[in-house]
C-alpha positions in Angstrom: 33.7 6.0 -18.6 36.1 3.1 -19.4 37.5 1.1 -16.6 41.3 1.2 -16.4 43.2 -2.1 -16.3 45.5 -2.6 -13.2 49.0 -3.5 -13.6 48.3 -7.0 -12.4 45.6 -7.4 -15.0 47.9 -6.2 -17.8 50.7 -8.3 -16.5 48.3 -11.4 -16.4 47.0 -10.8 -20.0 50.9 -10.5 -21.2 51.7 -13.6 -19.4 48.6 -15.5 -21.2 49.3 -14.1 -24.4 53.0 -15.2 -24.1 51.9 -18.6 -22.8 49.5 -19.1 -25.9 52.1 -18.1 -28.2 54.6 -20.5 -26.5 52.0 -23.3 -26.7 51.2 -22.6 -30.3 54.6 -22.7 -31.3 55.5 -26.1 -29.4 52.3 -27.6 -31.2 53.5 -26.9 -34.6 54.6 -29.8 -36.5 55.6 -33.3 -35.1 56.8 -32.0 -31.7 59.1 -34.7 -29.8 57.7 -33.4 -26.5 54.3 -34.7 -27.3 55.5 -38.3 -28.7 56.7 -41.2 -26.9 60.2 -40.8 -28.5 61.6 -38.9 -25.5 60.5 -39.9 -22.0 61.5 -39.0 -18.5 60.8 -40.7 -15.1 57.9 -38.8 -13.4 57.7 -38.6 -10.4 61.5 -39.1 -9.9 62.3 -42.5 -8.5 58.6 -43.9 -9.2 59.7 -46.1 -12.2 57.0 -44.4 -14.2 58.1 -43.0 -17.5 56.2 -40.3 -19.4 56.5 -38.0 -22.4 57.0 -34.3 -21.7 53.4 -33.4 -22.6 52.2 -35.9 -19.9 54.8 -34.5 -17.4 53.3 -30.9 -17.9 49.8 -32.5 -17.4 51.1 -34.1 -14.3 52.4 -30.8 -13.0 49.1 -29.1 -13.9 47.0 -31.9 -12.3 49.0 -31.3 -9.0 48.6 -27.6 -8.9 45.1 -28.2 -9.8 44.3 -30.6 -6.9 45.2 -27.9 -4.2 41.8 -26.4 -5.3 39.6 -29.5 -5.7 37.7 -31.2 -2.9 39.6 -34.5 -1.5 37.6 -37.6 -0.6 36.2 -36.1 2.6 35.0 -32.9 0.6 37.8 -30.6 2.0 39.9 -28.4 -0.3 43.7 -28.3 0.5 43.6 -24.5 -0.3 41.3 -23.8 2.7 43.6 -25.7 5.1 42.2 -25.7 8.6 39.6 -22.8 8.0 36.4 -24.7 9.1 34.1 -22.1 7.8 35.6 -22.4 4.1 35.6 -26.2 4.5 32.2 -26.8 5.8 29.9 -23.8 5.6 27.7 -24.4 2.6 27.7 -20.6 1.8 31.6 -20.5 1.6 32.9 -23.9 0.7 32.5 -23.5 -3.0 33.9 -20.0 -3.0 37.6 -20.6 -3.8 40.2 -18.3 -2.7 43.5 -17.7 -5.0 46.5 -17.2 -2.5 49.8 -15.6 -3.0 51.6 -18.7 -2.0 50.8 -22.2 -0.4 52.0 -24.5 2.3 54.5 -27.2 0.9 53.3 -29.9 2.8 49.6 -29.6 2.9 48.7 -27.1 0.1 46.8 -24.6 2.5 46.7 -21.1 1.0 49.0 -18.6 2.7 49.5 -14.8 2.3 47.3 -12.4 0.4 43.9 -13.9 -0.9 42.5 -10.8 -2.4 44.4 -10.9 -5.6 44.7 -13.8 -8.0 48.1 -13.1 -9.4 49.8 -16.2 -10.7 47.4 -18.6 -9.2 44.7 -17.4 -11.5 46.6 -19.2 -14.2 45.4 -22.6 -12.7 41.9 -22.0 -14.3 43.9 -21.6 -17.8 45.5 -25.0 -17.0 42.3 -26.7 -16.3 40.9 -25.2 -19.5 43.7 -26.3 -21.6 44.3 -29.6 -20.3 40.5 -30.4 -20.3 40.6 -29.8 -23.9 43.7 -31.4 -25.5 46.0 -34.5 -25.3 49.2 -35.2 -27.0 47.9 -37.4 -29.6 44.8 -35.0 -30.5 47.4 -32.1 -30.7 49.5 -33.9 -33.2 46.4 -34.4 -35.4 44.5 -31.0 -34.7 44.9 -27.6 -35.4 48.0 -25.5 -35.2 46.4 -23.7 -32.0 44.7 -26.3 -30.1 44.5 -24.5 -26.9 43.3 -21.1 -28.4 39.6 -22.1 -28.9 36.7 -20.1 -27.9 35.0 -21.2 -24.7 31.3 -20.3 -23.9 28.9 -21.0 -21.2 25.9 -22.9 -22.4 
């Protein structure tokens, strides 16, 4: 018997498809957002200027850091939950919460459904495989390649 897709799964597929189409459209031709012809200050007030591709990567990196271990080996997403931070059976099992604490990144709300936070995996995949210069020189759909475990 075939498994039926849930509404959340259908919505996530639609979002990913739309995102891939948007990225493919943006990557066609000599896109100014990937070049150094247009820059904005990021973060605001830092004096550091980036093109829009690098700004989007910075935002993705910030979201990704919520799930990565810090210098002490703690993941912000686990907050003060010692079991998830220190127990070897739990510390590498990452939960994708509904929303996050604005100051420390601790996961809040439901942790049993990935929702939009599951898209962080897609950002890691995309930005781990492409840069602005490479996308200008490469294929029309640089983020749409097949990924396989080796």
